[in-house]
N, C-alpha and C positions, 0 to 999 in steps of 0.2 A: 429483372427483365427476362421474359420468356426466350429460350433458345430458338434459333432459326427454324428448327423442325426436326423430322426423323428421316434418316436415310435407311432404306430397307434394302439389304443386299441379298440377292439370290446366292445359293451356295455353289452348286454344280455348274461349272463353266464360268463362274464369276470370281469366286474365292479360291476354289480348288479345281485342278485340271482333271476332273474325274470322268467327264463324259466320254472321251475316247476309250477309256478302260471299260466303262459300263456298256458301251455299244458293242465293243469287241466280245465281251463275255456274254452279252445277250445274244448276239449273232450265233455263237456256238450253242447256247441253250435252246434257241429256237430251232436250229438245225437238228439238234438231238432228238426233238419230238416230231420230226418229219415235216418241218416247214422250212425248207431252205430259202433263205433270203440273203442277198449280198449285203455286205456291211454298209454300203452307201444307202441302200433302201431302208435298212434297219434305222440308221441315223436319221434319215429324212422322215420316217414314220413315227419314230418313238422318242426322239431326244426331247427332254422336258416333260414327258408324259408320266403320270403316276402309274405305279405297277399294277394296280387293279385294272386300269384300262388296257395295259399291255397284255395282261393275262386273258382278258376277254377277247382281244383282237387275235392273239395267237390261237386261242380255242376256236374262234370262228374260222380262221384260215385252215385249220387242220380238220375241221368238221366234227370235233369232239373236245370235251374238256381236257385241259393239260393234266398230266398225271399228278397225283397227290405228291406233295413234297417238291414239285418242280420249282416253285418260287423260293423255298427255303434253300435248295441246292444252288440256285442262282446267286442268292445273297451270300452264301458261304464261299463260293468260288470267287465272287467279286471281292469279298473282304480280303481273301488271301492275296489277290493281285494288287489291291490297294496297298497292302502291307509292303509289297516289293517295289511298286512303281509310282505311287501317287506323289504328286508335287503340287505346291500352291501355284495359282496363276500369278504371273510376274506383276508386281506392284500391288498385290492384294492388301498386304499389311499397311503399306504406305497410304493407300486410298482410304482405308478405315481410319487410321490415325490422323490423316489429313483433314477429313471432314469433321472429326471430333475436335481437332485444334481450332476449327472455325466456328465451334459452338453447336454443331449438330449432334443429336443423339443417333445411335445406330442399333440395328438388329438384323437378324437373318430370317428369311422366309423361303422355305424350300419344299418341293414335292416330296423329298426324301424323308424317311423315318428319323426320329430323333437319334436313335442308336447309330444310324449311318452318319449323320452330321457329327455326332460326338467323335466317331472314328476318323472321319476325313479331316475335320478341323484339328484334331489331335495330331494325326500323322503329318500334317503340313505345318505344324507349329503355330496355328492360328487360334487355338482354343482359348488362349487367354484374353482374346479381344472381346468375347461375348459371354456374358453370364448366362446360366441355364435358362433364366426367365426371359432372356432376349433371343432365344432360338425357337422359331415357330415352324411347325411341320404341317403339311396338308392333312396329316392324320388327325389333326386337332379340330378340323372343320368339316362341315357336311360335303362340300364340293371342292375338288382340287382346282388348280389353274387349268383352263383359262377363266373359271369363275373368279369373281373378286373376293370371295370369302376369306382366303388366307391373308390377303393384304389388309383387308378391313379389320380382321381379328388382331393382326399384329399392331396396327395403328392404334386400335382401341386399347389393347393391352398395355401399350406404352404411353397412353395418355395424349395422343395426337389425332387431329382431324385429317381426313384424307388429303385435303388441299394443302396441308402443311408437310406432306411426305414426298420424298423423291425415291423412286425405286431404281436399282441397278440390276438389269436383267440381260440375259443373252438369248433366251428362247422366245419364239413367237407366242407360245402359250402364256408365258409369264408376262410378256409385254401386254398382250390382250387383257389378261386378268388385272394388271395394275391400272391400265387405262379404264377398264370397266369400273374400278374402284374409285375413279376420279383423281388419280395420282399422276404426277409427271414422271416420265420414265427415261432413263439413260440406257440405251441399248448398246451393250458391249459387243463389239465385233473385233476379234483379234487382228493385229496388224498384218498377219500373213494371209488373211482371207481376201478373196477378190472383191473389188470395189462394188460390183453389182450385187454382192451378198447383203449390202446395206439396204437395198431397195425394199425387201419385205419388212424389215424393221421400221423403216421410215413410214411405210404404208400403214403399219399397225399403230403408229402414233409415237414412236420413240425418237429421241434425239441421239444420234449415233456417236459413240466414242470408240476410238480405235486403240486406246491404251487406258489402263486403269489409272495411270498418272494424270489423266485429264479430269478425273472425277471430282476431286476437291474444287477445282476451279469452275466446274460446270454446275455444281448443285446450287450455287447461289442464285 
């Protein structure tokens, strides 16, 4: 008998609490090239965005390309901070193990590079949950989120149709991409976030969960 389907987990902000670190380091990196932006604006503008898009937007705002090596320096600084500060999202392991216990297969699909996911999943003790062939990056497809390419590629690679997949996402870009792929989406909104923060996720087509503990019961 065929298993219920495939649950596709985003990585940053769903499995690992990397987004606050990334946005803080990015704010410093943007300011260093003469584009001062407050942290709140950086988060609102760039969270969930692939780095090529970030680089283009920063170049546009400064009126010139960013310096050579800017991206590599950002990656290096962020990796150092990850080593000191990165933690898993509460309930991440239990959510993955819970859906598997109910017969679902799982994978990860993220805007981040494979090397970044290898580091972040390793630092948070989650790397044993996903074999290398079940970790998918936007670098593997032509278009990043919010295009559906990454989700369709992950589903196809794992042997599932889009309608048999459920995506767990925290960003609007990811939710839009998953919905464009024809997949059901659970939009993760941390319990500490204000209630009205759920409205954009709902408008984008997600079913909101306020804790990863809800995920196993909601994928059915």
